[in-house]
Residue, then its C-alpha position, 0 to 999 in steps of 0.5 A: x903549188x896552187x892556191x885553193x880557197x876553202x869556205x868552211x861552215x861550222x854548225x851545232x850537231x843535231x840535238x845540241x842546244x843552241x840558245x842564240x838560235x832560239x833567241x833569234x827565232x823568238x825575236x823574228x816571230x815577235x817581229x811578225x815573221x810567223x813563217x820561221x820554223x827553225x833557226x840554226x847559228x854557226x860560224x863561217x870561215x874562208x881560208x886560202x892555202x897553198x897545196x900541191x893538189x886537190x887531195x892535199x888541200x882537202x886533207x889540210x882543210x879537214x885536219x884544220x876543222x878536226x883539230x882546231x876550227x870545230x869542236x867534234x863533240x858539239x859541232x859539225x864542219x863542212x867545207x867547199x874548196x875552189x881552185x885548180x881541179x876543185x869545186x868539191x864539198x867536204x865536212x866532218x860529221x853531217x852531210x855534204x852535197x858531193x864527195x866522200x862522207x866520214x863522221x869525225x874521223x880523218x877523212x876528207x870530203x865530206x867528212 
């Protein structure tokens, strides 16, 4: 078994109202930061897990995102794994920088 670290980013899907982001954007503009065009909020998590290999770690993190960490109706999740043989990015919905892409299903990297 090897130890892997997952950095997980959860954001609202495009088109979902994000009132906190709008409040932040208006506050930044009122403070003189006129260059701000868009603000998005979300959650960031780090999870360390034991897995027999990269594929198992990807599968576990993907399942965590889909079953608990992200609301699949409103949110997209993406993650980056580090550990033996890793350096991989995945997610649920949306786009990721490397790996396979899936939307809301049961796949890993980028989901």
